[in-house]
Phi, psi and omega in degrees: 000324180265348189250120180276085185297318181296325178294319179293317178300319182289314189262338179260316182263002179055038176087352183271062180193170177205166183262122177227178177286349181084005181260134178299128178245145180299327181227141186304317184280008172275349174293150172299147178290161180296330177296318177294320180298327183294342177296329181254333190242023179296142180279115183206076182298329180294320177294323178299317178299319180296320179293320177300314182296317181295329181273355181072026182262130177265105183299334180290345180275351181253119179236078187286154171264119183261107178283128177246114183277130179258112183273033176092006179186170181279115180224017179096358183296307181292311175302325177295321177293321178298321178294325178294315179300318179297321179294320180296325180298331182296337179249013175092010178264122180260108181252152178242137181270133175240118181282126180241129182288155180305323183293340182258337191295320182297314181288314185291318186265308190276331182263315186256351180056036178273063178208147178270324187199127187222138170243110184198166175287146174270139178305143182268139180246171185283349181188174182298313181299319179301315180291315183297318183286329180281316187267323193244344178276148183295344178268004182304148186239023182243299188251117182305317181301326181286321178295327180292344177299311176045052183267111184295326179294317179292319177305315182297318179294319179297315178297321183293317181290328180293331182267352184277126182265338180281120184303316183292322178292320179294321178301317180296319179293319179294332174296319178293325177298312181298317180296320181293321178298319179291322179297318182283344179056035178294334174211155179244098181296132182268303179195160173243137180279154174263121180260146180230136179225132177263134179229155178294151182302332182276358176270116186247152176060029174279131181239122176251103188276179187291345180257015175064031175261127182270120183254123182244002185295335181248005183286140174215157182255129179270110181289000000 
């Protein structure tokens, strides 16, 4: 609501990005559409002000430290954090950016939750189930804020999709998983980058997915 994602994608990532739930999906088109995402992540600072007022919250009383994680290179994290700080100012929240190195971000943010507010990359896992059980299931063993969610509805959906063998049925359940994560606001996905990889014409069935994980299990060479 406070973060203009489309503006950041256009001006920070030069169009090479899109809005997703931030959850690794087995197939690219299993992500919620941007139209669906806008139901939860639409940019509306005026509505945010109204909600603050209705809740009796004075935004000027909150001066958060915003940790920006640097994953070893320029990927829009710091400019994205700067854009977040600018968005917060529109509703009277004065935030300060603290640069956190890649070597510290996993321990500080994901293991010990020693952060008030963080803009950073989420660690990449080998598959959808790995990410869902570590980050979003109540039995997860990595990030304390996620374990504190302890959402029985989300746990049930995660378990259900993991046991589902029919691709279309699993896709539908994973859509509900994404919606539930957005509803609970356990995390606020900012943007996903678009990755590009060039391969030789004789390299077949190479898939470069949206989370920058290189999959070689189905790759073959055409002689």
